[in-house]
N, C-alpha and C positions, 0 to 999 in steps of 0.2 A: 674618886677611886673606881667607881663603877664605869666611868667613861673610858678607862684604860682597858677594861675587860674585852670589848670588841676588838681593840687594836691587838691585844695579846692573842686572841683567837686567830685573827688574820695573820699575825706574825708566825704563830705556830703552824698554820696551814701553809703559808709560804715556805717556811723552813722544811716542812714535811715534803712539799712538792719539790723543792730544790734538792733535798736528799735523795728522793726517788729518781729524779732526772740525772743527778751525778752518778748514782749507782748504776743506772742503765748505761750511761756513757762509759764509765769505767769498766763495766762488765764486757761491753762490746770491744773496748780497746784491748783489754787483757786477754779475752777469749780468742781473738783472731790469731795471734801467733801460736796459741796452744793447739789449734786445729792442725797446723803443719808440723808441730814438733811435740812428741810425747816426752813428758818429764817423768823420770823414774823417781821412786821414793828416795833412793840414795843420792840422786842428783839434787833433789829438793833439800835433803838434809845437809848436803855440802854447802848449798847456797845459804841455808839458814845458819850454818856455822859461821860463814863469812859475816852475815848480819850481826851475829852475836859478838864476833871478834872485833868488829869495827865500832862497837859501842854506840849504837843508835838509840840507846835507852832514853837519853835526854829528850828525844822527840816525843815519846809516849808520855812521859811524866809531865812535860811542859804543856802538852795538849789537854791532859786531864786537869791540871791546875787552871789553865785558861778557861775550860768549861766551868769550873767552880767560880772563877772571877766573873764570867759572863752571867751566870745564874745569880750571883750576889747582886750584881748591878741591875738585874731585871727585877728582883724581888724586894730589895731593900727600899727603893724609893716609894713603892706602893705601901710598905709597912715598916717604917723606920724603927718601930718599937720591938721588932723581932730580930734585931742584929745578933744577939747572942745565940738564940736557938737556930737562927739561920746559919751562923758559922759552924755550929755543932752538926747540923744536918749536912752541910757541905762536906765537912770532915768525914762524916759517916759514909757518904756516897763516894768520896775519893778513896777511902779505905776499901770499898767494895771493888774498885778497879785495880787495886794492887794485885800483881801476879797475873794479870790478863793481857800483858803486852805481847804475849806469844801469838795471839790471834792476829795482831797487826804485823808483827815481824814475819809471820808465815806468808802474809800477802807480799811483803817486801821481798822475801826470799824467792818467791815465785817470779818476780820481775827479773831478778838476777839469773835464775835458772833458765829463763826464756832467752836470755842474752848470751850466756856463756855455756859452753859444753861441759859435761861432767869432769873431763880431764882438766879443763881450764879452771873450773871451780876449785879442784883439788890443788892445783898449782897456786892459785890466788891465796887459798887458806895457808898453804905451806910456805910460800915464798912471795909475800906481798911486794917485795922490792924487785922481783924478777921481771923479765919482759912481759909476762902475762899480767903482772901487777900494774905495769905501765899502761897496758891495754885497758885495764879496769879504770885507771885514772882518766883516760881519754873518754871512756864510755860514761863516766859518772854524770856528766852534764845532762846527757840524754836520759839516763836512768832516773836521775833526780826529778825530772819533770813528771815522769810516771809515778814515782813515789809521792810526789807532791799531790797528784790527783788522788792517790789512795788516802793520803792524809786529809785532803779536803772532804772526801766522802766520810771518812771516819769522824772528823771534827763536826760536821753538820749533824750526823747521826748521834754522836756523843752529846752534843749540846742539847738536842731535843730530849734524849733519854735522861741525861743528867738532871735537867730542869724538872722533868716529871718525877724523878726519884727524890729530889730535894723537897718538892711540894708534898710528896707522899710522906716523907719523914716529918715534915712540919705538921701535916694533917694528923699523923699518929700522936703528935704532942697536943692535939686539939687546936691547932692554929690553921685557920683557913686563909689561903692566899688567892 
């Protein structure tokens, strides 16, 4: 078990480095269009309304659950006797993420607001099947790649943070991992 600790440390350092690198790449990618186009709060709110209307919520919940699964898979082999408290700790941490999908959805809305003018966002929200809605359909492939980058950064950061919180929950129960 002690032999796994250096590998765990290296894995955490690599994950942290990867998260930082992805954050820098994403920041540079998303920030470039912002310099040439100002986004008003109303425009961003309309894009956020589109995100809410198109029910992307499954993405957030699935990512949180996957972080729980990844954490479980990392901790259980090292300490098979802690399966029950580990499950409870993971449930506690998952609960802490409920109601926080807005942070991620705001980032997604920014991607749409950078792509569509405020008037277009209004038309998309009001008339998804209109010609503007079809423009949205054509643009989705490109937008989805940007959203995937946002999700990748979120997932890397979430996995690191989630793992640490589960370990803290276990430590509060007197279990060292």
